[in-house]
C-alpha positions as CSV (number, residue, x, y, z in Angstrom):
1,M,231.0,151.2,94.9
2,T,233.3,149.0,96.9
3,E,234.3,151.1,99.9
4,Q,231.7,152.1,102.5
5,F,231.8,154.2,105.6
6,P,231.1,152.1,108.7
7,F,227.6,153.6,109.2
8,Q,226.6,152.4,105.7
9,K,227.0,148.8,106.9
10,L,224.4,149.1,109.6
11,D,221.0,147.5,109.4
12,A,219.2,150.8,110.1
13,Y,220.9,152.4,107.2
14,A,219.9,149.6,104.9
15,V,216.3,149.6,106.0
16,A,216.0,153.4,105.7
17,K,217.5,153.2,102.2
18,A,215.2,150.3,101.2
19,M,212.2,152.3,102.5
20,A,213.1,155.4,100.5
21,M,213.6,153.2,97.4
22,A,210.2,151.6,98.0
23,V,208.5,154.9,98.3
24,H,210.1,156.1,95.1
25,G,209.2,152.8,93.4
26,A,205.6,153.0,94.6
27,K,204.8,155.6,91.9
28,I,202.0,157.2,94.0
29,S,199.5,158.7,91.6
30,H,198.5,161.6,93.8
31,R,201.1,164.3,92.9
32,E,201.3,166.0,96.3
33,L,201.3,162.8,98.3
34,R,204.0,161.4,96.1
35,D,206.2,164.5,96.5
36,Q,205.6,164.6,100.3
37,A,206.2,160.9,100.8
38,E,209.4,160.9,98.7
39,R,210.8,164.0,100.4
40,A,209.9,162.6,103.9
41,S,211.6,159.3,103.1
42,V,214.7,161.0,101.8
43,S,214.7,163.2,105.0
44,T,214.4,160.1,107.2
45,F,217.3,158.5,105.4
46,L,219.5,161.5,105.5
47,Q,218.8,162.5,109.1
48,L,219.6,158.9,110.2
49,S,222.8,159.0,108.1
50,E,223.8,162.2,109.9
51,G,223.1,160.8,113.3
52,L,224.7,157.4,112.9
53,P,228.4,158.5,112.8
54,N,227.9,161.3,115.3
55,D,229.7,160.7,118.7
56,A,227.7,163.3,120.7
57,P,224.7,161.6,122.4
58,G,222.6,164.7,122.3
59,M,223.2,165.3,118.6
60,R,222.6,161.6,117.8
61,R,219.3,161.8,119.7
62,R,218.3,165.0,117.8
63,Y,219.0,163.5,114.4
64,F,217.2,160.3,115.3
65,T,214.2,162.2,116.6
66,I,214.0,164.2,113.4
67,A,214.3,161.0,111.4
68,R,211.5,159.4,113.4
69,N,209.3,162.5,112.8
70,S,209.9,162.3,109.0
71,L,209.2,158.6,109.2
72,C,205.7,159.3,110.7
73,E,205.1,161.7,107.8
74,V,206.0,158.9,105.3
75,V,203.5,156.6,107.1
76,A,200.8,159.2,107.0
77,A,201.3,160.0,103.3
78,I,201.2,156.3,102.4
79,D,198.1,155.7,104.6
80,L,196.3,158.5,102.9
81,A,197.5,157.5,99.4
82,L,196.1,154.0,100.1
83,A,192.8,155.4,101.3
84,L,192.6,157.5,98.1
85,G,193.5,154.6,95.8
86,A,196.7,156.4,94.8
87,I,199.0,153.5,95.7
88,A,198.8,149.8,95.1
89,E,198.1,147.9,98.3
90,G,201.2,145.7,97.9
91,R,203.5,148.7,97.5
92,A,201.9,150.3,100.5
93,R,202.5,147.2,102.6
94,E,206.2,147.1,101.5
95,V,206.8,150.7,102.6
96,L,204.9,150.3,105.8
97,A,206.7,147.1,106.8
98,A,210.0,148.9,106.3
99,A,208.7,151.9,108.2
100,H,207.6,149.8,111.1
101,R,211.0,148.0,111.3
102,L,212.8,151.3,111.1
103,R,210.7,152.9,113.8
104,G,211.9,150.4,116.3
105,M,215.5,150.9,115.3
106,L,215.2,154.7,115.6
107,I,213.7,154.4,119.1
108,A,216.5,152.1,120.2
109,L,219.2,154.3,118.6
110,A,217.8,157.4,120.4
111,R,218.2,155.9,123.8
C-alpha cells in the first residue's frame, strides 16, 4: 500500500493501530476477555479514524470521546486478563503503554 489518506500519517492513527495489533497478538487465553479486548481495540481505532478527517468540531469530539471510552474498555480487559493470568505480563505492558500514550492523544484531539 503506497498511497495513504492524510489521517493515516498521523501519530494517533499509528499508535491506535499498533495497540489493536498488540491486543490481537497478545493471544489472551480467556475467551470472553480476548473477544472484548479485541473488539474494543478495533472500536478505538475505527472511531479515531472516523474523527480524524472530520472537519466539524462537535463530531470530532464525539468520535474521540467514543474512542476514549473504548480505550478504557481495552485497559480494563487487559488488567483483568493480567490478574487472571490470561495474558503474559510483557504483552500486557505493551498494550497498556500504547493505551496510555493514545489516551493523551485522544484528550488533546477532543479539545
